[in-house]
FIMI-460622 format. One record per atom (N, C-alpha, C, O, CB): x, y, z; atom name; residue number from 1. Coordinates in nm, 2 decimals. Glycine has a CB too. Layout:
<nudrens>
X:Y:Z:CA:NUM
...
</nudrens>
This chain:
<nudrens>
-1.86:-1.03:-1.10:N:1
-1.78:-0.94:-1.15:CA:1
-1.74:-0.83:-1.06:C:1
-1.63:-0.78:-1.06:O:1
-1.84:-0.90:-1.26:CB:1
-1.85:-0.78:-0.99:N:2
-1.82:-0.66:-0.88:CA:2
-1.73:-0.71:-0.79:C:2
-1.65:-0.63:-0.74:O:2
-1.95:-0.60:-0.79:CB:2
-1.71:-0.84:-0.74:N:3
-1.62:-0.87:-0.65:CA:3
-1.47:-0.86:-0.71:C:3
-1.37:-0.82:-0.64:O:3
-1.66:-0.99:-0.60:CB:3
-1.46:-0.90:-0.83:N:4
-1.33:-0.88:-0.90:CA:4
-1.28:-0.74:-0.89:C:4
-1.17:-0.71:-0.85:O:4
-1.34:-0.92:-1.03:CB:4
-1.37:-0.64:-0.93:N:5
-1.33:-0.52:-0.95:CA:5
-1.29:-0.47:-0.81:C:5
-1.20:-0.39:-0.80:O:5
-1.44:-0.43:-1.03:CB:5
-1.35:-0.51:-0.69:N:6
-1.32:-0.47:-0.56:CA:6
-1.18:-0.52:-0.53:C:6
-1.09:-0.45:-0.48:O:6
-1.43:-0.52:-0.47:CB:6
-1.18:-0.65:-0.57:N:7
-1.03:-0.71:-0.56:CA:7
-0.92:-0.62:-0.62:C:7
-0.81:-0.59:-0.56:O:7
-1.03:-0.85:-0.63:CB:7
-0.96:-0.58:-0.74:N:8
-0.85:-0.49:-0.83:CA:8
-0.83:-0.37:-0.74:C:8
-0.72:-0.34:-0.69:O:8
-0.91:-0.43:-1.00:CB:8
-0.92:-0.32:-0.72:N:9
-0.89:-0.17:-0.66:CA:9
-0.83:-0.19:-0.51:C:9
-0.76:-0.10:-0.46:O:9
-1.04:-0.06:-0.66:CB:9
-0.86:-0.30:-0.44:N:10
-0.80:-0.33:-0.31:CA:10
-0.65:-0.35:-0.34:C:10
-0.56:-0.29:-0.27:O:10
-0.87:-0.48:-0.25:CB:10
-0.62:-0.43:-0.45:N:11
-0.48:-0.46:-0.48:CA:11
-0.41:-0.33:-0.52:C:11
-0.29:-0.31:-0.49:O:11
-0.48:-0.57:-0.61:CB:11
-0.47:-0.25:-0.58:N:12
-0.42:-0.12:-0.63:CA:12
-0.37:-0.04:-0.50:C:12
-0.26:0.00:-0.48:O:12
-0.53:-0.03:-0.71:CB:12
-0.47:-0.03:-0.42:N:13
-0.46:0.04:-0.29:CA:13
-0.32:-0.01:-0.23:C:13
-0.22:0.06:-0.21:O:13
-0.61:0.01:-0.17:CB:13
-0.33:-0.14:-0.20:N:14
-0.21:-0.20:-0.13:CA:14
-0.09:-0.19:-0.21:C:14
0.02:-0.18:-0.14:O:14
-0.23:-0.35:-0.10:CB:14
-0.08:-0.19:-0.34:N:15
0.03:-0.15:-0.42:CA:15
0.08:-0.01:-0.40:C:15
0.20:0.01:-0.37:O:15
-0.02:-0.17:-0.56:CB:15
0.00:0.09:-0.40:N:16
0.02:0.24:-0.37:CA:16
0.09:0.22:-0.23:C:16
0.21:0.25:-0.22:O:16
-0.14:0.34:-0.36:CB:16
0.03:0.18:-0.13:N:17
0.08:0.18:0.02:CA:17
0.19:0.13:0.01:C:17
0.28:0.19:0.06:O:17
0.00:0.11:0.13:CB:17
0.23:0.01:-0.05:N:18
0.37:-0.05:-0.03:CA:18
0.46:0.04:-0.10:C:18
0.57:0.06:-0.05:O:18
0.39:-0.20:-0.09:CB:18
0.42:0.10:-0.21:N:19
0.51:0.19:-0.28:CA:19
0.57:0.31:-0.18:C:19
0.68:0.34:-0.16:O:19
0.43:0.25:-0.41:CB:19
0.44:0.37:-0.11:N:20
0.48:0.48:0.00:CA:20
0.56:0.42:0.08:C:20
0.67:0.48:0.10:O:20
0.36:0.53:0.08:CB:20
0.53:0.31:0.15:N:21
0.61:0.27:0.26:CA:21
0.75:0.24:0.22:C:21
0.85:0.28:0.29:O:21
0.54:0.14:0.32:CB:21
0.76:0.19:0.12:N:22
0.90:0.16:0.06:CA:22
0.98:0.27:0.05:C:22
1.10:0.27:0.08:O:22
0.89:0.10:-0.07:CB:22
0.92:0.39:0.02:N:23
0.98:0.53:-0.01:CA:23
1.02:0.57:0.13:C:23
1.12:0.62:0.16:O:23
0.87:0.64:-0.08:CB:23
0.91:0.55:0.21:N:24
0.94:0.61:0.35:CA:24
1.07:0.53:0.41:C:24
1.15:0.59:0.48:O:24
0.80:0.60:0.46:CB:24
1.07:0.40:0.38:N:25
1.18:0.32:0.43:CA:25
1.31:0.38:0.39:C:25
1.40:0.38:0.47:O:25
1.17:0.19:0.40:CB:25
1.31:0.41:0.27:N:26
1.44:0.47:0.21:CA:26
1.46:0.61:0.26:C:26
1.58:0.65:0.25:O:26
1.43:0.48:0.05:CB:26
1.38:0.69:0.30:N:27
1.40:0.82:0.36:CA:27
1.43:0.81:0.51:C:27
1.53:0.87:0.55:O:27
1.28:0.91:0.33:CB:27
1.37:0.74:0.59:N:28
1.39:0.73:0.74:CA:28
1.35:0.60:0.80:C:28
1.28:0.53:0.73:O:28
1.32:0.85:0.81:CB:28
1.38:0.57:0.91:N:29
1.35:0.44:0.99:CA:29
1.21:0.42:0.98:C:29
1.13:0.51:0.98:O:29
1.39:0.44:1.15:CB:29
1.17:0.28:0.97:N:30
1.04:0.24:0.96:CA:30
0.97:0.26:1.09:C:30
1.02:0.24:1.19:O:30
1.04:0.10:0.91:CB:30
0.83:0.30:1.08:N:31
0.76:0.32:1.20:CA:31
0.69:0.21:1.21:C:31
0.65:0.16:1.11:O:31
0.69:0.44:1.22:CB:31
0.65:0.16:1.34:N:32
0.57:0.02:1.36:CA:32
0.42:0.06:1.31:C:32
0.35:-0.02:1.25:O:32
0.57:-0.04:1.52:CB:32
0.38:0.19:1.36:N:33
0.23:0.21:1.33:CA:33
0.22:0.31:1.22:C:33
0.21:0.43:1.24:O:33
0.15:0.27:1.47:CB:33
0.22:0.26:1.10:N:34
0.21:0.33:0.96:CA:34
0.07:0.31:0.93:C:34
0.03:0.19:0.92:O:34
0.32:0.27:0.85:CB:34
-0.01:0.43:0.90:N:35
-0.13:0.41:0.85:CA:35
-0.15:0.47:0.73:C:35
-0.26:0.46:0.67:O:35
-0.23:0.45:0.94:CB:35
</nudrens>
């Protein structure tokens, strides 16, 4: 159960990161080292 929760939160984090980076892509040129 705990592993599934960890996976869920990790997936959420990645989704947020993807949203952020896609927004940045629309605003300006992509940077290779985005953290």
